PyMOL commands that place a pseudoatom at each C-alpha (Angstrom):
pseudoatom trace, name=CA, resn=HIS, resi=1, chain=A, elem=C, hetatm=0, pos=[-24.934, -8.624, -17.142]
pseudoatom trace, name=CA, resn=PRO, resi=2, chain=A, elem=C, hetatm=0, pos=[-26.727, -7.270, -14.087]
pseudoatom trace, name=CA, resn=VAL, resi=3, chain=A, elem=C, hetatm=0, pos=[-29.998, -8.967, -13.234]
pseudoatom trace, name=CA, resn=PRO, resi=4, chain=A, elem=C, hetatm=0, pos=[-32.952, -6.616, -13.756]
pseudoatom trace, name=CA, resn=PRO, resi=5, chain=A, elem=C, hetatm=0, pos=[-35.007, -5.880, -10.633]
pseudoatom trace, name=CA, resn=PRO, resi=6, chain=A, elem=C, hetatm=0, pos=[-38.356, -7.655, -10.242]
pseudoatom trace, name=CA, resn=PRO, resi=7, chain=A, elem=C, hetatm=0, pos=[-41.550, -5.889, -11.279]
pseudoatom trace, name=CA, resn=GLY, resi=8, chain=A, elem=C, hetatm=0, pos=[-43.144, -3.272, -9.040]
pseudoatom trace, name=CA, resn=ASN, resi=9, chain=A, elem=C, hetatm=0, pos=[-41.553, -0.123, -7.688]
pseudoatom trace, name=CA, resn=GLN, resi=10, chain=A, elem=C, hetatm=0, pos=[-39.047, -0.186, -4.856]
pseudoatom trace, name=CA, resn=SER, resi=11, chain=A, elem=C, hetatm=0, pos=[-41.423, 1.353, -2.314]
pseudoatom trace, name=CA, resn=GLU, resi=12, chain=A, elem=C, hetatm=0, pos=[-44.054, -1.329, -2.860]
pseudoatom trace, name=CA, resn=ARG, resi=13, chain=A, elem=C, hetatm=0, pos=[-41.503, -4.144, -2.739]
pseudoatom trace, name=CA, resn=PHE, resi=14, chain=A, elem=C, hetatm=0, pos=[-39.820, -2.799, 0.389]
pseudoatom trace, name=CA, resn=CYS, resi=15, chain=A, elem=C, hetatm=0, pos=[-43.187, -2.618, 2.171]
pseudoatom trace, name=CA, resn=SER, resi=16, chain=A, elem=C, hetatm=0, pos=[-44.189, -6.088, 1.004]
pseudoatom trace, name=CA, resn=GLU, resi=17, chain=A, elem=C, hetatm=0, pos=[-40.886, -7.677, 2.031]
pseudoatom trace, name=CA, resn=LEU, resi=18, chain=A, elem=C, hetatm=0, pos=[-40.818, -6.017, 5.456]
pseudoatom trace, name=CA, resn=GLU, resi=19, chain=A, elem=C, hetatm=0, pos=[-44.412, -7.004, 6.204]
pseudoatom trace, name=CA, resn=ALA, resi=20, chain=A, elem=C, hetatm=0, pos=[-43.579, -10.594, 5.188]
pseudoatom trace, name=CA, resn=VAL, resi=21, chain=A, elem=C, hetatm=0, pos=[-41.114, -10.742, 8.107]
pseudoatom trace, name=CA, resn=ASN, resi=22, chain=A, elem=C, hetatm=0, pos=[-43.587, -9.235, 10.598]
pseudoatom trace, name=CA, resn=GLY, resi=23, chain=A, elem=C, hetatm=0, pos=[-42.534, -5.597, 10.199]
pseudoatom trace, name=CA, resn=LYS, resi=24, chain=A, elem=C, hetatm=0, pos=[-45.088, -2.780, 10.085]
pseudoatom trace, name=CA, resn=VAL, resi=25, chain=A, elem=C, hetatm=0, pos=[-44.846, -0.047, 7.442]
pseudoatom trace, name=CA, resn=TYR, resi=26, chain=A, elem=C, hetatm=0, pos=[-46.543, 3.348, 7.373]
pseudoatom trace, name=CA, resn=ARG, resi=27, chain=A, elem=C, hetatm=0, pos=[-46.397, 5.900, 4.582]
pseudoatom trace, name=CA, resn=ALA, resi=28, chain=A, elem=C, hetatm=0, pos=[-46.121, 9.602, 5.370]
pseudoatom trace, name=CA, resn=VAL, resi=29, chain=A, elem=C, hetatm=0, pos=[-45.757, 12.717, 3.260]
pseudoatom trace, name=CA, resn=GLY, resi=30, chain=A, elem=C, hetatm=0, pos=[-43.399, 15.014, 5.163]
pseudoatom trace, name=CA, resn=ILE, resi=31, chain=A, elem=C, hetatm=0, pos=[-42.390, 15.211, 8.806]
pseudoatom trace, name=CA, resn=GLY, resi=32, chain=A, elem=C, hetatm=0, pos=[-45.826, 16.515, 9.834]
pseudoatom trace, name=CA, resn=GLU, resi=33, chain=A, elem=C, hetatm=0, pos=[-47.572, 13.304, 8.789]
pseudoatom trace, name=CA, resn=ALA, resi=34, chain=A, elem=C, hetatm=0, pos=[-44.756, 11.198, 10.230]
pseudoatom trace, name=CA, resn=SER, resi=35, chain=A, elem=C, hetatm=0, pos=[-45.135, 12.961, 13.579]
pseudoatom trace, name=CA, resn=GLN, resi=36, chain=A, elem=C, hetatm=0, pos=[-48.825, 12.044, 13.699]
pseudoatom trace, name=CA, resn=THR, resi=37, chain=A, elem=C, hetatm=0, pos=[-47.965, 8.374, 13.169]
pseudoatom trace, name=CA, resn=VAL, resi=38, chain=A, elem=C, hetatm=0, pos=[-45.329, 8.442, 15.921]
pseudoatom trace, name=CA, resn=ALA, resi=39, chain=A, elem=C, hetatm=0, pos=[-47.665, 10.316, 18.280]
pseudoatom trace, name=CA, resn=GLN, resi=40, chain=A, elem=C, hetatm=0, pos=[-50.376, 7.700, 17.710]
pseudoatom trace, name=CA, resn=LEU, resi=41, chain=A, elem=C, hetatm=0, pos=[-47.929, 4.896, 18.553]
pseudoatom trace, name=CA, resn=ILE, resi=42, chain=A, elem=C, hetatm=0, pos=[-46.838, 6.735, 21.724]
pseudoatom trace, name=CA, resn=ARG, resi=43, chain=A, elem=C, hetatm=0, pos=[-50.479, 7.182, 22.750]
pseudoatom trace, name=CA, resn=GLU, resi=44, chain=A, elem=C, hetatm=0, pos=[-51.611, 3.627, 21.916]
pseudoatom trace, name=CA, resn=ARG, resi=45, chain=A, elem=C, hetatm=0, pos=[-48.708, 2.009, 23.795]
pseudoatom trace, name=CA, resn=GLU, resi=46, chain=A, elem=C, hetatm=0, pos=[-48.791, 4.561, 26.634]
pseudoatom trace, name=CA, resn=ILE, resi=47, chain=A, elem=C, hetatm=0, pos=[-45.072, 5.184, 26.214]
pseudoatom trace, name=CA, resn=GLN, resi=48, chain=A, elem=C, hetatm=0, pos=[-43.568, 7.437, 28.888]
pseudoatom trace, name=CA, resn=THR, resi=49, chain=A, elem=C, hetatm=0, pos=[-39.896, 7.380, 27.851]
pseudoatom trace, name=CA, resn=LEU, resi=50, chain=A, elem=C, hetatm=0, pos=[-38.308, 6.797, 24.473]
pseudoatom trace, name=CA, resn=ALA, resi=51, chain=A, elem=C, hetatm=0, pos=[-34.738, 6.718, 23.191]
pseudoatom trace, name=CA, resn=CYS, resi=52, chain=A, elem=C, hetatm=0, pos=[-33.836, 8.492, 19.973]
pseudoatom trace, name=CA, resn=TRP, resi=53, chain=A, elem=C, hetatm=0, pos=[-30.894, 9.022, 17.656]
pseudoatom trace, name=CA, resn=ASP, resi=54, chain=A, elem=C, hetatm=0, pos=[-29.767, 12.632, 17.802]
pseudoatom trace, name=CA, resn=THR, resi=55, chain=A, elem=C, hetatm=0, pos=[-30.152, 13.778, 14.181]
pseudoatom trace, name=CA, resn=PRO, resi=56, chain=A, elem=C, hetatm=0, pos=[-31.592, 16.988, 12.719]
pseudoatom trace, name=CA, resn=MET, resi=57, chain=A, elem=C, hetatm=0, pos=[-34.540, 15.128, 11.166]
pseudoatom trace, name=CA, resn=LEU, resi=58, chain=A, elem=C, hetatm=0, pos=[-35.508, 13.463, 14.432]
pseudoatom trace, name=CA, resn=ARG, resi=59, chain=A, elem=C, hetatm=0, pos=[-35.190, 16.744, 16.340]
pseudoatom trace, name=CA, resn=ILE, resi=60, chain=A, elem=C, hetatm=0, pos=[-37.710, 18.221, 13.879]
pseudoatom trace, name=CA, resn=LEU, resi=61, chain=A, elem=C, hetatm=0, pos=[-39.936, 15.172, 14.396]
pseudoatom trace, name=CA, resn=GLU, resi=62, chain=A, elem=C, hetatm=0, pos=[-39.869, 15.611, 18.181]
pseudoatom trace, name=CA, resn=GLY, resi=63, chain=A, elem=C, hetatm=0, pos=[-40.737, 19.294, 17.832]
pseudoatom trace, name=CA, resn=ALA, resi=64, chain=A, elem=C, hetatm=0, pos=[-43.749, 18.450, 15.664]
pseudoatom trace, name=CA, resn=ILE, resi=65, chain=A, elem=C, hetatm=0, pos=[-44.948, 15.839, 18.175]
pseudoatom trace, name=CA, resn=ALA, resi=66, chain=A, elem=C, hetatm=0, pos=[-44.486, 18.241, 21.114]
pseudoatom trace, name=CA, resn=THR, resi=67, chain=A, elem=C, hetatm=0, pos=[-46.893, 20.721, 19.504]
pseudoatom trace, name=CA, resn=GLU, resi=68, chain=A, elem=C, hetatm=0, pos=[-49.572, 18.011, 19.605]
pseudoatom trace, name=CA, resn=GLY, resi=69, chain=A, elem=C, hetatm=0, pos=[-49.340, 17.823, 23.388]
pseudoatom trace, name=CA, resn=TYR, resi=70, chain=A, elem=C, hetatm=0, pos=[-47.510, 14.536, 23.930]
pseudoatom trace, name=CA, resn=ASN, resi=71, chain=A, elem=C, hetatm=0, pos=[-45.165, 14.837, 26.863]
pseudoatom trace, name=CA, resn=ALA, resi=72, chain=A, elem=C, hetatm=0, pos=[-43.162, 11.603, 26.678]
pseudoatom trace, name=CA, resn=GLU, resi=73, chain=A, elem=C, hetatm=0, pos=[-39.563, 11.978, 27.837]
pseudoatom trace, name=CA, resn=TRP, resi=74, chain=A, elem=C, hetatm=0, pos=[-37.086, 11.850, 24.943]
pseudoatom trace, name=CA, resn=LEU, resi=75, chain=A, elem=C, hetatm=0, pos=[-33.666, 10.362, 25.707]
pseudoatom trace, name=CA, resn=TRP, resi=76, chain=A, elem=C, hetatm=0, pos=[-31.401, 11.851, 23.039]
pseudoatom trace, name=CA, resn=GLY, resi=77, chain=A, elem=C, hetatm=0, pos=[-28.384, 9.989, 21.688]
pseudoatom trace, name=CA, resn=PRO, resi=78, chain=A, elem=C, hetatm=0, pos=[-27.905, 7.677, 24.689]
pseudoatom trace, name=CA, resn=SER, resi=79, chain=A, elem=C, hetatm=0, pos=[-24.687, 5.735, 24.956]
pseudoatom trace, name=CA, resn=ARG, resi=80, chain=A, elem=C, hetatm=0, pos=[-23.709, 2.368, 26.373]
pseudoatom trace, name=CA, resn=HIS, resi=81, chain=A, elem=C, hetatm=0, pos=[-21.742, 4.007, 29.170]
pseudoatom trace, name=CA, resn=SER, resi=82, chain=A, elem=C, hetatm=0, pos=[-24.073, 6.718, 30.436]
pseudoatom trace, name=CA, resn=ASP, resi=83, chain=A, elem=C, hetatm=0, pos=[-27.593, 5.468, 29.736]
pseudoatom trace, name=CA, resn=PHE, resi=84, chain=A, elem=C, hetatm=0, pos=[-27.425, 1.663, 29.471]
pseudoatom trace, name=CA, resn=GLU, resi=85, chain=A, elem=C, hetatm=0, pos=[-29.672, 0.916, 32.463]
pseudoatom trace, name=CA, resn=GLN, resi=86, chain=A, elem=C, hetatm=0, pos=[-32.298, 3.429, 31.356]
pseudoatom trace, name=CA, resn=LEU, resi=87, chain=A, elem=C, hetatm=0, pos=[-32.226, 2.059, 27.808]
pseudoatom trace, name=CA, resn=LYS, resi=88, chain=A, elem=C, hetatm=0, pos=[-33.066, -1.425, 29.078]
pseudoatom trace, name=CA, resn=THR, resi=89, chain=A, elem=C, hetatm=0, pos=[-36.381, -0.140, 30.463]
pseudoatom trace, name=CA, resn=THR, resi=90, chain=A, elem=C, hetatm=0, pos=[-37.261, 2.132, 27.526]
pseudoatom trace, name=CA, resn=HIS, resi=91, chain=A, elem=C, hetatm=0, pos=[-40.110, 0.734, 25.420]
pseudoatom trace, name=CA, resn=LEU, resi=92, chain=A, elem=C, hetatm=0, pos=[-39.530, 2.651, 22.173]
pseudoatom trace, name=CA, resn=GLY, resi=93, chain=A, elem=C, hetatm=0, pos=[-36.332, 3.360, 20.232]
pseudoatom trace, name=CA, resn=ILE, resi=94, chain=A, elem=C, hetatm=0, pos=[-36.403, 5.711, 17.225]
pseudoatom trace, name=CA, resn=THR, resi=95, chain=A, elem=C, hetatm=0, pos=[-33.700, 5.743, 14.556]
pseudoatom trace, name=CA, resn=GLU, resi=96, chain=A, elem=C, hetatm=0, pos=[-33.240, 7.204, 11.097]
pseudoatom trace, name=CA, resn=ALA, resi=97, chain=A, elem=C, hetatm=0, pos=[-32.453, 4.609, 8.434]
pseudoatom trace, name=CA, resn=ASP, resi=98, chain=A, elem=C, hetatm=0, pos=[-29.578, 5.448, 6.125]
pseudoatom trace, name=CA, resn=PHE, resi=99, chain=A, elem=C, hetatm=0, pos=[-30.880, 3.050, 3.460]
pseudoatom trace, name=CA, resn=GLY, resi=100, chain=A, elem=C, hetatm=0, pos=[-33.627, 0.504, 2.895]
pseudoatom trace, name=CA, resn=MET, resi=101, chain=A, elem=C, hetatm=0, pos=[-33.213, -2.555, 0.675]
pseudoatom trace, name=CA, resn=ALA, resi=102, chain=A, elem=C, hetatm=0, pos=[-36.281, -3.202, -1.469]
pseudoatom trace, name=CA, resn=ALA, resi=103, chain=A, elem=C, hetatm=0, pos=[-35.263, -6.793, -2.236]
pseudoatom trace, name=CA, resn=SER, resi=104, chain=A, elem=C, hetatm=0, pos=[-35.473, -7.906, 1.409]
pseudoatom trace, name=CA, resn=GLY, resi=105, chain=A, elem=C, hetatm=0, pos=[-37.191, -5.167, 3.410]
pseudoatom trace, name=CA, resn=THR, resi=106, chain=A, elem=C, hetatm=0, pos=[-33.889, -4.596, 5.231]
pseudoatom trace, name=CA, resn=LEU, resi=107, chain=A, elem=C, hetatm=0, pos=[-32.955, -1.414, 7.077]
pseudoatom trace, name=CA, resn=VAL, resi=108, chain=A, elem=C, hetatm=0, pos=[-29.343, -0.207, 6.889]
pseudoatom trace, name=CA, resn=LEU, resi=109, chain=A, elem=C, hetatm=0, pos=[-28.314, 1.798, 9.971]
pseudoatom trace, name=CA, resn=LEU, resi=110, chain=A, elem=C, hetatm=0, pos=[-24.961, 3.490, 10.346]
pseudoatom trace, name=CA, resn=ALA, resi=111, chain=A, elem=C, hetatm=0, pos=[-23.902, 3.827, 14.000]
pseudoatom trace, name=CA, resn=LYS, resi=112, chain=A, elem=C, hetatm=0, pos=[-21.981, 6.956, 15.039]
pseudoatom trace, name=CA, resn=PRO, resi=113, chain=A, elem=C, hetatm=0, pos=[-21.757, 9.048, 18.196]
pseudoatom trace, name=CA, resn=GLY, resi=114, chain=A, elem=C, hetatm=0, pos=[-25.312, 10.130, 19.026]
pseudoatom trace, name=CA, resn=ARG, resi=115, chain=A, elem=C, hetatm=0, pos=[-26.604, 7.235, 16.896]
pseudoatom trace, name=CA, resn=SER, resi=116, chain=A, elem=C, hetatm=0, pos=[-26.077, 4.216, 19.158]
pseudoatom trace, name=CA, resn=ARG, resi=117, chain=A, elem=C, hetatm=0, pos=[-26.971, 0.795, 17.779]
pseudoatom trace, name=CA, resn=LEU, resi=118, chain=A, elem=C, hetatm=0, pos=[-28.435, 0.010, 21.234]
pseudoatom trace, name=CA, resn=ILE, resi=119, chain=A, elem=C, hetatm=0, pos=[-31.465, 2.155, 20.360]
pseudoatom trace, name=CA, resn=SER, resi=120, chain=A, elem=C, hetatm=0, pos=[-32.458, -0.384, 17.702]
pseudoatom trace, name=CA, resn=LEU, resi=121, chain=A, elem=C, hetatm=0, pos=[-31.643, -3.358, 19.951]
pseudoatom trace, name=CA, resn=LEU, resi=122, chain=A, elem=C, hetatm=0, pos=[-32.725, -2.817, 23.565]
pseudoatom trace, name=CA, resn=PRO, resi=123, chain=A, elem=C, hetatm=0, pos=[-36.224, -1.240, 23.471]
pseudoatom trace, name=CA, resn=GLU, resi=124, chain=A, elem=C, hetatm=0, pos=[-39.020, -3.707, 22.687]
pseudoatom trace, name=CA, resn=ILE, resi=125, chain=A, elem=C, hetatm=0, pos=[-40.251, -1.507, 19.819]
pseudoatom trace, name=CA, resn=HIS, resi=126, chain=A, elem=C, hetatm=0, pos=[-37.914, -0.138, 17.130]
pseudoatom trace, name=CA, resn=LEU, resi=127, chain=A, elem=C, hetatm=0, pos=[-39.278, 2.642, 14.927]
pseudoatom trace, name=CA, resn=ALA, resi=128, chain=A, elem=C, hetatm=0, pos=[-37.181, 3.777, 11.950]
pseudoatom trace, name=CA, resn=ILE, resi=129, chain=A, elem=C, hetatm=0, pos=[-37.784, 6.794, 9.723]
pseudoatom trace, name=CA, resn=LEU, resi=130, chain=A, elem=C, hetatm=0, pos=[-36.774, 5.927, 6.142]
pseudoatom trace, name=CA, resn=PRO, resi=131, chain=A, elem=C, hetatm=0, pos=[-36.902, 8.676, 3.497]
pseudoatom trace, name=CA, resn=GLU, resi=132, chain=A, elem=C, hetatm=0, pos=[-38.129, 7.097, 0.270]
pseudoatom trace, name=CA, resn=ASN, resi=133, chain=A, elem=C, hetatm=0, pos=[-35.193, 8.523, -1.694]
pseudoatom trace, name=CA, resn=ARG, resi=134, chain=A, elem=C, hetatm=0, pos=[-32.850, 6.279, 0.327]
pseudoatom trace, name=CA, resn=LEU, resi=135, chain=A, elem=C, hetatm=0, pos=[-34.312, 3.050, -1.061]
pseudoatom trace, name=CA, resn=ILE, resi=136, chain=A, elem=C, hetatm=0, pos=[-31.860, 0.831, -2.925]
pseudoatom trace, name=CA, resn=GLU, resi=137, chain=A, elem=C, hetatm=0, pos=[-32.324, -2.604, -4.483]
pseudoatom trace, name=CA, resn=GLY, resi=138, chain=A, elem=C, hetatm=0, pos=[-30.003, -4.786, -2.408]
pseudoatom trace, name=CA, resn=LEU, resi=139, chain=A, elem=C, hetatm=0, pos=[-26.522, -5.317, -0.995]
pseudoatom trace, name=CA, resn=GLU, resi=140, chain=A, elem=C, hetatm=0, pos=[-24.920, -4.841, -4.376]
pseudoatom trace, name=CA, resn=ASP, resi=141, chain=A, elem=C, hetatm=0, pos=[-26.262, -1.292, -4.519]
pseudoatom trace, name=CA, resn=ILE, resi=142, chain=A, elem=C, hetatm=0, pos=[-24.964, -0.006, -1.193]
pseudoatom trace, name=CA, resn=PRO, resi=143, chain=A, elem=C, hetatm=0, pos=[-23.390, 3.268, -2.282]
pseudoatom trace, name=CA, resn=GLU, resi=144, chain=A, elem=C, hetatm=0, pos=[-19.708, 4.060, -2.129]
pseudoatom trace, name=CA, resn=ILE, resi=145, chain=A, elem=C, hetatm=0, pos=[-20.470, 6.570, 0.608]
pseudoatom trace, name=CA, resn=ILE, resi=146, chain=A, elem=C, hetatm=0, pos=[-20.913, 3.680, 3.043]
pseudoatom trace, name=CA, resn=LEU, resi=147, chain=A, elem=C, hetatm=0, pos=[-17.489, 2.289, 2.150]
pseudoatom trace, name=CA, resn=ASP, resi=148, chain=A, elem=C, hetatm=0, pos=[-16.007, 5.766, 2.418]
pseudoatom trace, name=CA, resn=THR, resi=149, chain=A, elem=C, hetatm=0, pos=[-17.413, 6.053, 5.916]
pseudoatom trace, name=CA, resn=PHE, resi=150, chain=A, elem=C, hetatm=0, pos=[-15.021, 3.386, 7.139]
pseudoatom trace, name=CA, resn=ARG, resi=151, chain=A, elem=C, hetatm=0, pos=[-11.955, 4.683, 5.336]
pseudoatom trace, name=CA, resn=LEU, resi=152, chain=A, elem=C, hetatm=0, pos=[-9.882, 6.815, 7.651]
pseudoatom trace, name=CA, resn=LYS, resi=153, chain=A, elem=C, hetatm=0, pos=[-9.909, 10.503, 6.840]
pseudoatom trace, name=CA, resn=ASN, resi=154, chain=A, elem=C, hetatm=0, pos=[-7.956, 12.762, 9.183]
pseudoatom trace, name=CA, resn=GLY, resi=155, chain=A, elem=C, hetatm=0, pos=[-7.812, 9.945, 11.725]
pseudoatom trace, name=CA, resn=THR, resi=156, chain=A, elem=C, hetatm=0, pos=[-11.466, 9.041, 12.129]
pseudoatom trace, name=CA, resn=ASN, resi=157, chain=A, elem=C, hetatm=0, pos=[-14.940, 10.206, 11.193]
pseudoatom trace, name=CA, resn=GLY, resi=158, chain=A, elem=C, hetatm=0, pos=[-16.792, 8.672, 14.126]
pseudoatom trace, name=CA, resn=ALA, resi=159, chain=A, elem=C, hetatm=0, pos=[-18.311, 5.690, 12.300]
pseudoatom trace, name=CA, resn=GLN, resi=160, chain=A, elem=C, hetatm=0, pos=[-18.664, 2.654, 14.540]
pseudoatom trace, name=CA, resn=ALA, resi=161, chain=A, elem=C, hetatm=0, pos=[-20.710, -0.020, 12.761]
pseudoatom trace, name=CA, resn=ILE, resi=162, chain=A, elem=C, hetatm=0, pos=[-23.265, -0.782, 10.065]
pseudoatom trace, name=CA, resn=ASP, resi=163, chain=A, elem=C, hetatm=0, pos=[-26.358, -2.719, 11.138]
pseudoatom trace, name=CA, resn=PHE, resi=164, chain=A, elem=C, hetatm=0, pos=[-28.637, -4.608, 8.750]
pseudoatom trace, name=CA, resn=ILE, resi=165, chain=A, elem=C, hetatm=0, pos=[-32.088, -5.154, 10.267]
pseudoatom trace, name=CA, resn=THR, resi=166, chain=A, elem=C, hetatm=0, pos=[-34.750, -7.312, 8.623]
pseudoatom trace, name=CA, resn=GLY, resi=167, chain=A, elem=C, hetatm=0, pos=[-37.871, -7.360, 10.785]
pseudoatom trace, name=CA, resn=PRO, resi=168, chain=A, elem=C, hetatm=0, pos=[-38.109, -8.076, 14.519]
pseudoatom trace, name=CA, resn=SER, resi=169, chain=A, elem=C, hetatm=0, pos=[-35.591, -10.291, 16.286]
pseudoatom trace, name=CA, resn=ARG, resi=170, chain=A, elem=C, hetatm=0, pos=[-36.694, -13.914, 16.077]
pseudoatom trace, name=CA, resn=SER, resi=171, chain=A, elem=C, hetatm=0, pos=[-35.757, -17.462, 17.041]
pseudoatom trace, name=CA, resn=SER, resi=172, chain=A, elem=C, hetatm=0, pos=[-37.201, -20.790, 15.850]
pseudoatom trace, name=CA, resn=ASP, resi=173, chain=A, elem=C, hetatm=0, pos=[-35.278, -22.984, 18.261]
pseudoatom trace, name=CA, resn=ILE, resi=174, chain=A, elem=C, hetatm=0, pos=[-38.327, -24.232, 20.145]
pseudoatom trace, name=CA, resn=GLY, resi=175, chain=A, elem=C, hetatm=0, pos=[-40.277, -26.704, 18.045]
pseudoatom trace, name=CA, resn=MET, resi=176, chain=A, elem=C, hetatm=0, pos=[-39.557, -24.647, 14.913]
pseudoatom trace, name=CA, resn=VAL, resi=177, chain=A, elem=C, hetatm=0, pos=[-42.073, -22.040, 16.128]
pseudoatom trace, name=CA, resn=PRO, resi=178, chain=A, elem=C, hetatm=0, pos=[-40.794, -18.501, 15.513]
pseudoatom trace, name=CA, resn=THR, resi=179, chain=A, elem=C, hetatm=0, pos=[-40.480, -16.428, 18.670]
pseudoatom trace, name=CA, resn=LEU, resi=180, chain=A, elem=C, hetatm=0, pos=[-40.344, -12.671, 18.085]
pseudoatom trace, name=CA, resn=GLY, resi=181, chain=A, elem=C, hetatm=0, pos=[-38.171, -10.504, 20.282]
pseudoatom trace, name=CA, resn=ALA, resi=182, chain=A, elem=C, hetatm=0, pos=[-35.746, -13.317, 21.053]
pseudoatom trace, name=CA, resn=HIS, resi=183, chain=A, elem=C, hetatm=0, pos=[-32.566, -11.204, 21.031]
pseudoatom trace, name=CA, resn=GLY, resi=184, chain=A, elem=C, hetatm=0, pos=[-33.842, -7.722, 20.258]
pseudoatom trace, name=CA, resn=PRO, resi=185, chain=A, elem=C, hetatm=0, pos=[-37.057, -5.788, 19.636]
pseudoatom trace, name=CA, resn=LYS, resi=186, chain=A, elem=C, hetatm=0, pos=[-40.386, -7.605, 19.432]
pseudoatom trace, name=CA, resn=GLU, resi=187, chain=A, elem=C, hetatm=0, pos=[-41.679, -5.097, 16.890]
pseudoatom trace, name=CA, resn=VAL, resi=188, chain=A, elem=C, hetatm=0, pos=[-40.128, -3.152, 14.013]
pseudoatom trace, name=CA, resn=HIS, resi=189, chain=A, elem=C, hetatm=0, pos=[-42.085, -0.202, 12.604]
pseudoatom trace, name=CA, resn=VAL, resi=190, chain=A, elem=C, hetatm=0, pos=[-40.914, 1.821, 9.606]
pseudoatom trace, name=CA, resn=ILE, resi=191, chain=A, elem=C, hetatm=0, pos=[-42.256, 5.152, 8.404]
pseudoatom trace, name=CA, resn=LEU, resi=192, chain=A, elem=C, hetatm=0, pos=[-41.526, 5.472, 4.690]
pseudoatom trace, name=CA, resn=LEU, resi=193, chain=A, elem=C, hetatm=0, pos=[-41.169, 9.217, 4.288]
pseudoatom trace, name=CA, resn=GLN, resi=194, chain=A, elem=C, hetatm=0, pos=[-42.011, 11.023, 1.060]
pseudoatom trace, name=CA, resn=GLY, resi=195, chain=A, elem=C, hetatm=0, pos=[-40.695, 14.564, 0.865]
pseudoatom trace, name=CA, resn=GLY, resi=196, chain=A, elem=C, hetatm=0, pos=[-39.965, 16.606, 3.975]
pseudoatom trace, name=CA, resn=SER, resi=197, chain=A, elem=C, hetatm=0, pos=[-36.635, 17.066, 5.696]
pseudoatom trace, name=CA, resn=THR, resi=198, chain=A, elem=C, hetatm=0, pos=[-33.917, 14.561, 4.846]
pseudoatom trace, name=CA, resn=GLU, resi=199, chain=A, elem=C, hetatm=0, pos=[-30.864, 16.532, 5.953]
pseudoatom trace, name=CA, resn=GLY, resi=200, chain=A, elem=C, hetatm=0, pos=[-28.421, 15.181, 8.471]
pseudoatom trace, name=CA, resn=SER, resi=201, chain=A, elem=C, hetatm=0, pos=[-28.618, 11.616, 7.246]
pseudoatom trace, name=CA, resn=LEU, resi=202, chain=A, elem=C, hetatm=0, pos=[-24.956, 10.686, 6.864]
for i in range(1, 202): cmd.bond("trace and resi %d" % i, "trace and resi %d" % (i + 1))
show_as sticks, trace
zoom trace
């Protein structure tokens, strides 16, 4: 018999679990509210250049931010070959999460062309947009669509990797004191999106 999920709704548990591993969660209703949160982060950190997955949702997000007068340079869908050096000096990477696991506060990111995994690894701040309707309980609930992604159809569908991200990169090698940003971003921010555009996810 399957084990019933713990009490509390998935949104609350995802937020609680992510914050327990030093992640930061924001709630937004629609892309308009999400754009305000991103714009505030850009302003507070004085970010000049950011790297971004090239998806329809994130294009809409950038358009909403542009109307608020923020002129940061957006590096769209950078790749290891053409933009690696620039990515290493970019302070903010924005992705769209394909799923979020409530049981552990884990982001599930599916890498494809235009959706490089480097965007969640190289910049010191990783910001992920996670539509609330993509929350699942845990590994056992990863939908068949993920498995289908890696089954060859007409040769290939462009899928490269699945990344599971639970909070900022950390190491406890030195005196058992956790060090954030050891092998990846120092900060992980997630906007849990209610409503709004969710097309172009997979």
